[in-house]
C-alpha positions as CSV (number, residue, x, y, z in Angstrom):
1,M,-193.4,-27.3,167.5
2,S,-192.6,-25.7,171.2
3,A,-190.1,-27.9,173.2
4,S,-192.9,-28.4,176.1
5,R,-194.8,-30.7,173.8
6,L,-191.3,-32.7,173.4
7,Y,-191.4,-34.9,176.3
8,R,-194.6,-35.2,178.0
9,A,-195.8,-39.1,176.2
10,A,-192.8,-40.8,176.9
11,I,-194.7,-44.0,179.1
12,A,-197.2,-43.7,176.8
13,A,-194.8,-42.9,173.5
14,A,-193.4,-47.0,175.5
15,G,-196.9,-48.8,175.4
16,V,-197.8,-47.5,171.3
17,A,-194.2,-49.2,170.7
18,A,-195.0,-52.5,171.8
19,L,-197.8,-52.7,169.5
20,L,-195.4,-51.4,166.8
21,A,-193.0,-53.8,167.3
22,G,-195.1,-56.6,165.8
23,C,-194.3,-54.7,162.1
24,S,-191.5,-57.2,160.8
25,A,-190.1,-57.7,156.7
26,G,-192.7,-59.9,156.6
27,N,-195.6,-57.4,157.0
28,P,-198.0,-56.8,153.7
29,E,-196.9,-53.5,154.8
30,T,-193.7,-53.3,154.1
31,P,-192.5,-53.1,150.4
32,S,-190.5,-55.5,149.3
33,G,-186.8,-54.5,147.5
34,S,-183.9,-52.9,148.5
35,D,-183.8,-49.5,150.1
36,A,-180.9,-48.8,148.0
37,A,-182.6,-49.3,144.7
38,V,-185.1,-46.2,145.5
39,T,-185.1,-43.3,143.0
40,W,-185.7,-40.3,143.0
41,P,-187.9,-38.4,140.5
42,D,-187.8,-35.1,139.2
43,P,-189.4,-32.8,141.8
44,T,-191.8,-31.3,139.6
45,A,-192.6,-34.1,137.8
46,S,-196.1,-34.9,137.1
47,L,-198.2,-36.7,140.3
48,S,-201.6,-36.4,138.5
49,G,-204.8,-39.0,140.5
50,V,-201.8,-38.9,143.2
51,T,-202.7,-38.0,147.1
52,L,-201.0,-38.3,149.9
53,T,-201.8,-37.9,153.5
54,Y,-199.0,-35.7,156.0
55,W,-199.4,-35.7,159.3
56,T,-198.5,-32.8,161.8
57,A,-198.7,-31.0,165.2
58,T,-201.5,-28.4,165.9
59,Q,-198.2,-25.9,166.6
60,T,-196.6,-26.7,163.1
61,A,-200.1,-26.9,161.6
62,T,-199.0,-24.6,159.2
63,M,-195.3,-24.9,158.6
64,A,-195.5,-26.6,155.2
65,D,-198.4,-24.5,153.9
66,S,-196.7,-22.5,151.2
67,V,-195.0,-25.5,149.9
68,I,-197.6,-27.6,149.9
69,K,-199.5,-25.3,147.6
70,A,-196.4,-25.1,145.1
71,F,-196.3,-28.5,145.2
72,E,-200.0,-29.6,144.1
73,E,-199.5,-26.6,141.7
74,K,-196.7,-28.0,139.8
75,T,-197.5,-31.3,139.9
76,G,-200.6,-31.9,140.2
77,A,-200.8,-34.4,143.0
78,K,-203.0,-33.7,146.4
79,I,-201.6,-33.6,150.0
80,N,-204.1,-34.2,153.0
81,K,-202.9,-32.5,155.6
82,V,-203.6,-34.3,158.8
83,I,-203.5,-32.1,161.8
84,I,-203.1,-34.4,165.0
85,P,-204.7,-33.0,168.0
86,D,-202.2,-32.3,171.4
87,V,-200.2,-33.7,172.3
88,Y,-199.0,-35.0,169.2
89,E,-196.0,-37.1,170.8
90,T,-198.4,-39.4,172.5
91,N,-201.3,-39.6,169.5
92,A,-199.6,-39.2,166.4
93,P,-198.0,-42.8,168.2
94,T,-201.2,-44.2,169.3
95,K,-203.6,-43.4,166.3
96,L,-200.0,-45.7,164.2
97,A,-200.6,-48.4,166.6
98,T,-204.8,-48.6,165.1
99,G,-203.2,-49.1,161.5
100,A,-203.7,-45.6,160.6
101,K,-200.4,-44.3,157.9
102,P,-200.0,-41.5,156.3
103,D,-197.2,-41.1,153.7
104,L,-195.7,-38.0,155.4
105,A,-195.4,-36.5,158.9
106,T,-193.1,-34.2,161.1
107,W,-191.4,-36.0,163.5
108,Q,-188.7,-35.4,166.4
109,P,-186.0,-36.8,164.8
110,T,-183.9,-38.1,167.5
111,G,-183.2,-41.8,168.0
112,S,-185.2,-42.4,170.7
113,E,-188.1,-40.8,168.9
114,L,-187.5,-42.4,166.0
115,A,-186.9,-45.9,167.3
116,L,-191.0,-45.6,167.9
117,L,-191.5,-46.4,164.4
118,K,-189.6,-49.2,163.6
119,P,-187.7,-47.1,161.0
120,A,-185.9,-50.5,159.6
121,T,-189.8,-51.7,158.4
122,G,-191.8,-48.9,159.0
123,L,-189.8,-46.0,157.7
124,Q,-188.3,-44.5,153.8
125,V,-184.8,-45.3,154.3
126,L,-183.2,-41.4,152.7
127,D,-179.6,-42.2,152.2
128,G,-178.7,-40.9,148.9
129,A,-181.2,-37.9,148.3
130,P,-180.1,-35.7,146.7
131,W,-180.5,-32.7,148.9
132,L,-178.3,-34.4,151.7
133,A,-174.8,-33.4,150.3
134,Q,-176.1,-29.5,150.2
135,Q,-177.4,-29.5,153.8
136,T,-174.7,-28.4,156.4
137,P,-172.2,-31.3,157.9
138,A,-173.8,-31.0,161.3
139,V,-177.2,-31.4,159.8
140,Q,-175.9,-34.7,157.6
141,Q,-175.0,-36.3,161.1
142,L,-178.5,-36.4,162.9
143,G,-181.6,-38.1,162.2
144,L,-180.3,-41.4,162.1
145,V,-180.8,-44.4,163.4
146,D,-178.2,-47.5,163.0
147,G,-176.2,-45.1,160.2
148,K,-178.8,-44.8,158.1
149,H,-180.7,-41.2,157.3
150,Y,-184.4,-41.5,158.1
151,A,-185.2,-37.9,158.7
152,A,-185.5,-35.2,155.9
153,F,-184.5,-32.1,158.2
154,V,-186.5,-29.1,156.7
155,N,-185.4,-26.6,159.4
156,V,-182.3,-25.6,161.3
157,P,-182.1,-27.8,165.2
158,S,-182.1,-26.0,168.6
159,T,-178.9,-25.8,170.5
160,L,-179.2,-24.6,173.9
161,G,-176.9,-21.7,174.6
162,I,-177.8,-18.6,176.9
163,F,-179.3,-15.4,175.5
164,Y,-178.8,-12.4,177.2
165,N,-179.6,-8.6,178.1
166,K,-176.9,-6.5,176.2
167,E,-177.7,-3.6,178.8
168,A,-178.1,-5.8,182.1
169,F,-174.4,-7.0,181.6
170,A,-173.2,-3.8,180.6
171,K,-174.7,-2.2,184.1
172,A,-173.5,-4.7,185.2
173,G,-169.5,-4.5,184.2
174,I,-169.0,-7.6,182.0
175,T,-167.3,-7.0,178.7
176,A,-166.8,-10.4,177.7
177,D,-168.5,-13.6,177.2
178,P,-167.9,-16.4,179.6
179,K,-165.8,-19.7,179.3
180,N,-167.0,-22.0,181.9
181,F,-170.5,-22.5,183.7
182,Q,-167.8,-21.5,186.5
183,E,-167.5,-18.0,184.9
184,L,-171.1,-17.8,184.2
185,L,-171.7,-18.1,187.8
186,T,-169.3,-15.1,188.6
187,D,-171.3,-13.4,185.8
188,A,-174.2,-14.1,187.4
189,G,-173.1,-12.7,191.1
190,K,-171.6,-9.4,189.7
191,I,-175.5,-9.2,188.1
192,K,-177.5,-9.9,191.3
193,A,-175.8,-7.1,192.7
194,T,-177.0,-4.6,190.7
195,G,-180.9,-5.8,191.7
196,T,-181.3,-8.0,188.4
197,A,-182.1,-11.5,187.8
198,P,-179.4,-12.9,186.8
199,F,-181.8,-16.0,185.2
200,F,-185.2,-16.7,184.0
201,G,-186.1,-20.0,185.0
202,A,-190.1,-20.3,184.2
203,A,-190.2,-23.4,186.0
204,G,-194.5,-22.8,186.3
205,D,-193.9,-24.8,182.7
206,Q,-191.7,-28.1,184.3
207,W,-189.7,-28.3,180.8
208,P,-187.3,-25.7,180.6
209,T,-185.6,-27.0,183.5
210,Q,-184.3,-29.9,181.9
211,W,-181.6,-27.5,180.0
212,W,-179.6,-26.7,183.0
213,P,-178.4,-29.9,183.8
214,Q,-177.4,-30.8,180.6
215,V,-175.6,-28.0,179.5
216,L,-173.3,-29.1,182.8
217,L,-172.9,-32.0,180.8
218,A,-171.9,-31.7,177.6
219,E,-168.4,-32.5,177.2
220,Q,-169.7,-35.9,179.0
221,S,-172.0,-36.8,176.4
222,K,-169.3,-35.8,173.6
223,A,-167.3,-38.3,175.5
224,G,-170.1,-41.3,175.0
225,L,-171.8,-40.3,178.7
226,W,-175.7,-41.6,176.9
227,D,-174.1,-44.8,175.4
228,K,-173.1,-45.2,178.9
229,V,-176.5,-44.6,180.3
230,N,-177.7,-46.8,177.2
231,S,-176.3,-50.0,178.4
232,N,-176.9,-49.7,181.7
233,K,-173.7,-49.1,182.6
234,E,-174.2,-45.4,184.3
235,K,-177.0,-44.2,185.9
236,F,-178.7,-40.8,186.9
237,T,-177.8,-41.6,190.1
238,D,-174.0,-41.5,189.9
239,P,-171.8,-38.6,190.2
240,T,-171.8,-37.3,186.6
241,I,-175.4,-36.5,186.4
242,L,-176.2,-36.0,189.7
243,D,-173.3,-33.6,190.4
244,A,-175.0,-31.6,187.2
245,I,-179.0,-31.5,189.4
246,T,-176.6,-30.8,192.4
247,T,-175.6,-27.8,190.7
248,F,-179.4,-26.5,189.7
249,K,-180.3,-27.2,193.0
250,K,-177.7,-24.5,194.2
251,M,-178.3,-22.2,191.4
252,N,-182.1,-22.0,192.9
253,D,-180.7,-21.7,196.6
254,D,-178.6,-19.3,195.8
255,G,-180.7,-16.8,194.5
256,L,-180.0,-16.3,190.9
257,F,-183.1,-17.2,189.5
258,N,-186.3,-14.4,188.8
259,A,-188.0,-14.6,192.6
260,D,-191.5,-15.9,190.7
261,N,-189.6,-18.6,189.1
262,K,-191.9,-21.5,190.7
263,T,-194.7,-20.1,188.9
264,S,-193.5,-17.9,185.9
265,K,-193.8,-19.3,182.5
266,Y,-192.1,-19.4,179.2
267,T,-194.3,-17.0,177.6
268,E,-193.0,-14.5,180.2
269,S,-188.8,-15.3,179.4
270,G,-189.0,-13.0,176.1
271,P,-190.8,-9.7,177.1
272,A,-188.5,-10.0,180.7
273,L,-185.2,-10.6,178.8
274,L,-186.2,-7.6,176.6
275,S,-187.3,-5.6,179.5
276,G,-184.2,-6.5,181.5
277,K,-186.0,-7.4,184.0
278,A,-183.5,-10.7,183.7
279,A,-180.3,-10.8,182.5
280,M,-180.7,-14.0,180.4
281,V,-182.3,-17.0,179.3
282,L,-181.3,-20.6,178.7
283,Q,-182.9,-22.1,176.1
284,L,-183.2,-23.2,172.5
285,T,-182.7,-21.3,169.2
286,S,-186.8,-21.2,169.3
287,F,-186.4,-18.7,171.6
288,T,-185.8,-16.2,168.9
289,S,-190.0,-16.8,167.4
290,L,-190.7,-16.0,171.5
291,L,-188.3,-12.6,171.0
292,Q,-190.1,-11.9,167.7
293,S,-193.8,-12.0,168.8
294,T,-192.7,-8.5,171.0
295,A,-190.1,-7.4,168.9
296,D,-189.0,-6.4,165.6
297,T,-185.2,-8.0,164.4
298,A,-183.2,-4.8,165.0
299,T,-184.4,-3.7,168.6
300,I,-183.7,-8.0,168.7
301,N,-180.3,-7.4,167.2
302,S,-179.3,-4.1,169.4
303,K,-180.9,-5.6,173.2
304,I,-179.9,-9.5,172.8
305,G,-176.8,-11.6,172.6
306,W,-176.5,-15.1,172.8
307,F,-173.4,-17.7,173.3
308,P,-173.4,-21.0,174.2
309,I,-172.6,-22.5,177.3
310,S,-171.3,-26.1,179.4
311,K,-169.0,-27.2,182.0
312,D,-165.7,-26.3,181.5
313,G,-166.0,-24.6,177.9
314,T,-168.7,-23.2,175.1
315,T,-170.1,-26.2,173.5
316,A,-173.3,-26.0,172.3
317,T,-176.1,-29.2,173.1
318,V,-178.1,-29.8,170.1
319,V,-181.9,-31.0,170.8
320,P,-184.0,-31.5,167.6
321,G,-187.5,-31.1,167.7
322,G,-190.6,-31.6,166.2
323,D,-190.9,-28.7,164.0
324,N,-187.6,-29.7,162.3
325,A,-187.9,-32.9,160.2
326,L,-190.2,-34.8,158.4
327,V,-190.2,-38.8,158.1
328,A,-191.6,-40.7,154.4
329,M,-193.7,-44.3,156.0
330,K,-193.6,-47.1,154.1
331,T,-197.0,-47.5,153.4
332,G,-196.8,-50.5,150.8
333,D,-197.9,-48.4,147.5
334,A,-194.6,-47.9,145.5
335,K,-196.2,-45.3,143.6
336,R,-197.0,-42.9,147.0
337,E,-193.7,-43.3,148.1
338,A,-191.8,-42.1,145.1
339,A,-194.2,-39.7,145.4
340,A,-193.5,-38.6,148.9
341,R,-190.1,-39.1,148.2
342,Q,-190.8,-35.9,145.3
343,F,-192.3,-34.0,148.1
344,L,-189.1,-33.7,150.1
345,E,-187.0,-33.2,147.0
346,F,-189.2,-30.6,146.0
347,W,-189.3,-28.8,149.7
348,L,-185.9,-29.6,150.2
349,Q,-184.7,-28.7,146.2
350,T,-187.3,-26.7,143.9
351,G,-188.6,-24.9,146.4
352,Y,-186.3,-24.3,149.9
353,A,-185.0,-20.3,149.1
354,D,-189.2,-19.8,149.2
355,Y,-189.5,-21.9,151.9
356,I,-187.0,-20.5,154.0
357,K,-187.8,-16.8,153.0
358,Q,-191.7,-17.2,153.8
359,A,-190.7,-18.5,157.0
360,N,-187.8,-15.8,158.1
361,A,-185.6,-18.8,159.2
362,V,-182.7,-20.1,159.2
363,S,-180.7,-21.9,156.2
364,I,-179.4,-25.3,156.1
365,E,-178.2,-25.3,152.8
366,P,-175.5,-23.0,152.5
367,S,-176.2,-22.2,149.0
368,V,-179.3,-20.8,150.2
369,E,-178.9,-17.5,152.1
370,S,-180.7,-17.1,155.4
371,P,-182.8,-13.5,154.7
372,A,-181.0,-10.8,156.4
373,T,-184.7,-10.6,158.7
374,V,-183.4,-13.4,160.7
375,P,-182.1,-12.3,164.4
376,D,-178.3,-12.4,164.9
377,V,-179.2,-14.6,168.1
378,A,-180.9,-17.3,165.7
379,K,-177.6,-17.2,163.4
380,A,-175.3,-17.5,166.5
381,A,-176.9,-20.1,168.1
382,S,-177.0,-22.1,163.9
383,A,-173.7,-21.6,163.9
384,A,-172.5,-23.3,167.6
385,L,-174.0,-27.0,165.9
386,D,-170.8,-27.3,164.7
387,G,-169.1,-28.9,166.8
388,A,-172.1,-29.6,169.6
389,A,-173.4,-31.8,172.2
390,G,-176.2,-34.1,171.7
391,S,-178.6,-33.8,174.3
392,M,-180.3,-36.8,176.3
393,Q,-182.7,-36.1,173.6
394,Q,-180.5,-37.1,170.5
395,N,-178.6,-39.4,172.3
396,A,-180.3,-40.9,175.5
397,A,-182.2,-44.5,174.3
398,V,-185.4,-43.3,176.3
399,N,-186.9,-39.9,177.3
400,P,-187.6,-40.0,180.9
401,D,-189.4,-36.9,182.9
402,F,-186.1,-35.6,184.0
403,Y,-187.7,-32.5,183.2
404,V,-191.1,-32.7,185.9
405,N,-188.6,-34.0,188.7
406,L,-186.1,-31.3,188.3
407,A,-189.3,-29.1,188.2
408,N,-190.6,-30.3,191.6
409,M,-186.9,-30.1,193.0
410,V,-187.0,-26.3,192.1
411,N,-190.9,-26.1,194.1
412,G,-189.2,-27.6,197.5
413,T,-190.7,-31.2,197.0
414,M,-187.6,-33.7,195.7
415,T,-183.9,-33.9,196.4
416,P,-181.4,-34.0,194.0
417,Q,-181.0,-37.7,195.0
418,Q,-184.7,-38.1,194.6
419,V,-184.5,-36.3,191.0
420,A,-181.6,-39.1,190.3
421,S,-183.5,-42.1,191.4
422,T,-186.6,-41.3,190.4
423,T,-185.5,-40.6,186.6
424,Q,-183.8,-43.5,186.9
425,A,-186.3,-45.6,187.3
426,Q,-188.6,-44.0,184.5
427,F,-185.8,-44.7,182.3
428,A,-185.0,-48.3,182.8
429,Q,-188.7,-49.0,182.8
430,L,-189.3,-47.0,179.4
431,A,-185.6,-49.5,178.0
432,Q,-187.3,-52.4,178.8
433,A,-190.6,-51.5,177.6
434,L,-188.5,-51.0,174.4
435,G,-186.6,-53.6,174.6
436,V,-183.3,-52.0,174.7
437,E,-180.3,-54.3,175.9
438,G,-179.0,-54.2,179.5
439,F,-182.7,-53.7,181.0
């Protein structure tokens, strides 16, 4: 799922969450019994006569097709795939609030997005799932709410880092990756002196703007920044976040982005990087797919490199997306709930090697090798998951329209202080709507 879809619907989703809040342990849709007592069926056991409903977004509509086909052939089950129209992050919760409920759904596996589903009463706990111990340790630490696993990761979570054009670096005399953000800015100055735009920004799509302050906050995130923000003990208007916003503003003022940054689009950033129009793009691991849409793996490997960056070092920032994981709903039908667990087992055990090969994706199970056709930059970005900092999307209780406010700043209609104060007000409004303590 494109990152542009992930952050648009926070206000609407918060309102829907209030409707979902009525779901409780006494709800007839909530099955009785302990989560710890669940069983994990044989992945290929017969499910003749069982139909499971699977919700997914437009942009992930075909992601599971090969798995679904194989699962149906092996088990006799029927998977009813329902494509929820855009924007998924708004329309799926709204549909849930009407009483509709799938057995399985693609979902952004962050704390704030999982919270909208009231996981304690609305989702199956996946602790003890046979595939969990087979996944990389970094992935095992994601998809948690109150220490319990509610998300089954099928794809590697995205990390934020710098994709760079090797020729542009060589032209500027840069022979080593920068070791902190100040070194990155120094290198950007060298690149600008050669006549090449150091960074491609794509502020016309708004959402890419948010990545710059977030990588500047990586060390603070690991030190508990978002816990403080979640408890209203620190604000966007306080120096830590405000300074990151101000640094991003100065980068724009210093002309470090493409001249058409205010109107340029994400889809233009891949070709701009490959052609050398711009030297660097700060983006998610999924940016690799954009590169692959216009270049083969050999070309990407020869032209493009990748490194993580943060304020004080090279800490990556993890941003799990809607194409990374599935959730299994509590429906009250024990047979279908078990079948949903069986489908996840089939995908992540029996069929995982075939899925990774078909998807041409990085494997999150060390025993399953990534295809040789996966670009090196995707492998490097995925390797940086180990020790990565949590993003706002991952660790904040709610997700305000930070990116919209930052785009307004790039376009000259907001100051850094206005971005911070507006974002803080939105954060507080969302937190209040979800009943977050301290707001």
